[in-house]
C-alpha positions as CSV (number, residue, x, y, z in Angstrom):
1,X,1.8,-26.1,10.3
2,X,3.3,-26.1,6.3
3,X,5.7,-24.3,5.2
4,X,3.3,-22.3,3.0
5,X,0.8,-21.7,5.3
6,X,4.0,-20.4,7.4
7,X,4.1,-17.8,5.0
8,X,1.5,-14.8,4.9
9,X,0.7,-11.4,4.3
10,X,1.0,-9.0,7.0
11,X,-2.1,-6.8,7.5
12,X,-5.0,-9.2,6.2
13,X,-6.3,-12.2,7.1
14,X,-6.0,-12.8,3.2
15,X,-4.2,-16.0,2.8
16,X,-1.5,-16.0,-0.1
17,X,-1.4,-19.2,-2.8
18,X,1.4,-21.7,-2.8
19,X,2.4,-20.3,-5.9
20,X,3.4,-17.1,-3.9
21,X,4.2,-18.4,-0.9
22,X,7.1,-21.0,-3.0
23,X,8.3,-18.1,-4.7
24,X,9.0,-15.7,-1.6
25,X,11.3,-18.1,0.0
26,X,12.7,-18.5,-3.6
27,X,13.0,-14.8,-3.8
28,X,14.7,-14.2,-0.3
29,X,17.3,-17.4,-1.0
30,X,18.2,-16.0,-3.9
31,X,18.8,-12.2,-2.3
32,X,19.7,-12.9,1.1
33,X,23.4,-11.6,0.6
34,X,21.8,-8.3,-0.1
35,X,18.9,-8.7,2.3
36,X,19.9,-6.5,6.1
37,X,18.3,-8.2,8.9
38,X,17.0,-5.4,12.0
39,X,15.4,-7.4,14.6
40,X,12.9,-9.9,13.2
41,X,12.3,-8.0,10.1
42,X,15.0,-8.4,6.6
43,X,15.3,-4.6,4.9
44,X,15.1,-5.4,0.8
45,X,17.2,-2.4,0.0
46,X,17.5,-2.5,-3.9
47,X,13.6,-3.2,-3.8
48,X,12.9,0.1,-1.7
49,X,14.5,2.4,-3.6
50,X,12.9,1.2,-7.0
51,X,11.0,4.9,-7.8
52,X,7.4,5.7,-8.1
53,X,5.3,8.2,-8.4
54,X,2.0,8.2,-6.3
55,X,0.4,11.4,-8.1
56,X,-3.4,9.9,-6.5
57,X,-4.8,13.8,-7.8
58,X,-3.9,12.8,-10.8
59,X,-4.5,9.4,-11.5
60,X,-7.9,9.3,-11.9
61,X,-7.5,11.9,-15.3
62,X,-4.7,9.2,-16.5
63,X,-6.1,6.3,-16.3
64,X,-9.5,7.1,-15.8
65,X,-10.0,5.0,-12.3
66,X,-7.9,4.7,-9.1
67,X,-7.0,2.1,-6.9
68,X,-9.9,3.2,-4.2
69,X,-12.2,2.6,-6.7
70,X,-12.6,-1.2,-7.5
71,X,-12.6,-1.8,-3.9
72,X,-10.7,-2.6,-1.0
73,X,-7.7,-4.7,-2.0
74,X,-7.4,-7.3,0.7
75,X,-9.7,-7.8,4.4
76,X,-8.5,-6.3,7.5
77,X,-7.5,-8.4,10.6
78,X,-10.0,-7.7,13.3
79,X,-8.4,-5.7,15.8
80,X,-8.0,-3.2,12.9
81,X,-11.6,-3.7,11.6
82,X,-12.4,-3.5,15.4
83,X,-11.4,0.0,14.9
84,X,-12.9,0.9,12.0
85,X,-16.0,-0.4,13.1
86,X,-16.0,2.9,15.6
87,X,-15.5,5.1,13.8
88,X,-17.5,4.4,11.3
89,X,-20.3,6.6,12.1
90,X,-18.1,9.6,12.9
91,X,-16.4,9.6,9.7
92,X,-19.5,9.5,8.0
93,X,-21.5,12.7,10.2
94,X,-17.8,14.2,8.5
95,X,-18.1,13.7,4.8
96,X,-20.8,11.7,3.3
97,X,-24.5,12.7,2.2
98,X,-27.3,11.6,4.3
99,X,-28.6,9.4,2.4
100,X,-25.4,7.8,2.9
101,X,-25.6,8.2,6.7
102,X,-28.9,6.7,6.6
103,X,-27.4,3.4,4.7
104,X,-24.7,3.0,7.0
105,X,-26.9,2.6,10.2
106,X,-29.0,0.5,8.6
107,X,-26.3,-1.9,6.4
108,X,-23.1,-1.2,8.1
109,X,-20.2,-1.1,6.5
110,X,-18.8,-4.8,5.6
111,X,-19.5,-7.1,3.2
112,X,-22.3,-9.8,3.4
113,X,-20.6,-12.2,1.4
114,X,-17.1,-11.5,2.8
115,X,-18.4,-11.0,5.7
116,X,-16.5,-9.3,8.5
117,X,-13.0,-6.9,7.8
118,X,-14.2,-6.5,3.7
119,X,-16.1,-3.4,2.9
120,X,-18.6,-3.6,1.2
121,X,-18.9,-1.8,-2.3
122,X,-21.3,1.0,-3.7
123,X,-21.8,1.9,-7.1
124,X,-18.6,-0.6,-7.5
125,X,-16.2,1.6,-5.3
126,X,-15.2,1.2,-1.8
127,X,-17.9,2.3,0.4
128,X,-15.7,5.1,2.0
129,X,-14.7,6.6,-1.5
130,X,-16.6,10.0,-1.7
131,X,-16.3,13.2,-3.3
132,X,-14.9,15.7,-0.9
133,X,-14.7,19.2,-1.5
134,X,-14.6,18.4,-4.8
135,X,-12.4,15.8,-5.4
136,X,-12.5,12.1,-5.0
137,X,-10.5,10.1,-2.1
138,X,-10.9,7.8,0.7
139,X,-13.1,9.6,3.8
140,X,-11.0,7.2,6.4
141,X,-8.2,8.8,5.4
142,X,-9.6,12.7,5.6
143,X,-11.6,12.3,9.0
144,X,-8.0,10.8,10.2
145,X,-6.4,14.1,9.0
146,X,-8.9,15.9,10.1
147,X,-9.7,15.0,13.5
148,X,-6.0,14.8,14.3
149,X,-6.0,11.4,14.9
150,X,-3.0,8.8,13.6
151,X,-3.5,7.3,9.8
152,X,-1.8,4.1,10.2
153,X,-3.8,2.6,12.5
154,X,-7.2,3.1,11.1
155,X,-6.8,2.7,7.3
156,X,-7.0,-0.7,6.1
157,X,-3.1,-1.9,6.1
158,X,-3.1,-3.1,2.5
159,X,-4.3,0.2,1.4
160,X,-1.7,2.2,2.9
161,X,1.0,-0.1,2.1
162,X,1.6,0.6,-1.9
163,X,4.1,0.2,-3.0
164,X,5.3,-1.4,0.0
165,X,5.0,-5.5,0.6
166,X,5.2,-7.4,4.3
167,X,5.5,-10.9,4.8
168,X,6.3,-13.0,7.5
169,X,7.6,-15.9,6.5
170,X,7.1,-17.8,10.1
171,X,10.6,-17.0,11.1
172,X,11.0,-12.7,9.9
173,X,9.5,-10.3,8.1
174,X,10.2,-9.5,4.6
175,X,10.5,-6.1,3.9
176,X,10.2,-5.6,0.4
177,X,8.4,-3.9,-2.6
178,X,6.9,-4.1,-6.0
179,X,9.4,-5.0,-8.5
180,X,9.6,-7.2,-11.6
181,X,10.7,-9.9,-9.5
182,X,8.5,-9.5,-6.3
183,X,5.5,-9.2,-8.6
184,X,5.6,-13.4,-8.4
185,X,4.8,-12.9,-4.4
186,X,3.1,-9.6,-4.1
187,X,-0.1,-8.8,-3.3
188,X,-0.2,-6.4,-5.7
189,X,0.9,-8.7,-9.0
190,X,1.7,-7.2,-12.4
191,X,-0.9,-4.7,-13.0
192,X,0.7,-1.5,-11.5
193,X,3.5,-2.5,-13.3
194,X,1.9,-3.0,-16.6
195,X,-0.8,-0.6,-16.7
196,X,0.1,1.8,-14.2
197,X,2.4,4.9,-14.7
198,X,3.0,5.4,-10.7
199,X,5.0,1.8,-10.5
200,X,7.7,2.5,-13.8
201,X,9.1,5.4,-14.7
202,X,10.6,4.5,-18.0
203,X,7.1,4.1,-18.8
204,X,6.0,7.2,-17.9
205,X,8.9,8.6,-20.0
206,X,7.9,7.0,-23.0
207,X,4.2,8.6,-22.5
208,X,5.0,11.5,-24.2
209,X,1.2,12.5,-24.5
210,X,0.6,13.0,-21.1
211,X,0.4,16.6,-19.2
212,X,3.5,17.2,-18.4
213,X,2.5,17.5,-14.6
214,X,1.1,14.1,-14.8
215,X,3.2,11.8,-12.9
216,X,5.7,14.4,-13.8
217,X,9.1,12.2,-14.2
218,X,10.9,14.8,-11.3
219,X,8.1,13.4,-9.0
220,X,9.6,10.1,-8.9
221,X,11.2,8.8,-5.5
222,X,11.8,6.1,-3.8
223,X,9.2,3.2,-2.8
224,X,10.3,3.6,1.2
225,X,9.8,7.6,0.8
226,X,6.0,7.7,-0.1
227,X,5.4,5.2,3.5
228,X,7.2,6.8,6.2
229,X,4.4,7.0,8.8
230,X,4.1,3.0,7.9
231,X,7.5,2.5,8.2
232,X,7.7,3.8,11.5
233,X,4.9,1.5,12.8
234,X,6.8,-1.1,11.6
235,X,9.5,-1.6,12.4
236,X,9.0,0.4,15.6
237,X,12.4,1.4,17.6
238,X,14.4,0.0,14.4
239,X,13.3,2.4,12.1
240,X,15.5,5.2,12.6
241,X,18.0,2.4,11.3
242,X,16.9,1.3,8.6
243,X,16.1,4.6,7.4
244,X,19.7,6.0,8.1
245,X,21.0,2.9,5.7
246,X,18.1,3.2,3.4
247,X,19.2,7.3,2.3
248,X,22.9,6.2,2.8
249,X,21.8,3.4,-0.2
250,X,19.5,6.4,-2.0
251,X,22.6,8.7,-2.0
252,X,25.2,6.3,-3.3
253,X,22.8,5.3,-6.3
254,X,22.7,9.3,-6.8
255,X,26.0,9.8,-6.8
256,X,26.6,6.9,-9.3
257,X,24.0,8.2,-11.9
258,X,25.3,12.1,-11.5
259,X,28.3,10.4,-12.6
260,X,27.2,8.8,-15.6
């Protein structure tokens, strides 16, 4: 197995490119002194503390689109795809219109071209992106909350990962978040940084034309805080230690800002 083949995005069967794999290895080498190893995971504390505001309810108002509307970002691994395949009919019964349920029964949920693990689109959107109680959102997520089941195993991994990034290097797993530097190898690329307010507090502060309640600057918080259930699932028994490290680093960072 080549070095490039050993590096892969976690939670998806889609491959990482050779250029991205090289950038990832280079990043780890450059920042190795600041990466904290817990078990088999490298914690990228500075990136995980970068501020984000996942103001999903207002994203459609501000940007005229949301992440879900262009379709699923990355394919699912088979184990997770199996679970969603089993639960799809129950999700549809809860939130889909009769016509949509009939389409599910006849066509299934998978894309005919890309195959198993890639959710097909409907009208240019992810099949599970629906209007529910007057608002648009993920019917998988809504179903999990209503049924009292865990979101993490059911919802496509890449759909719930942002703004975090999880990459298996073949030796260790890098847990980081989207930044100007990690964009070179992250599955999220540069679009969020350049086009969307969620990833840039600086851009939001300069956008004086926006309603104060839309991506409110006060709502930005460290990247890791948006994904606590997922972090617990990823880190397992090391989760509490990792979160303690992040909390302490975050408090130190805030204390420095307060003194300025």
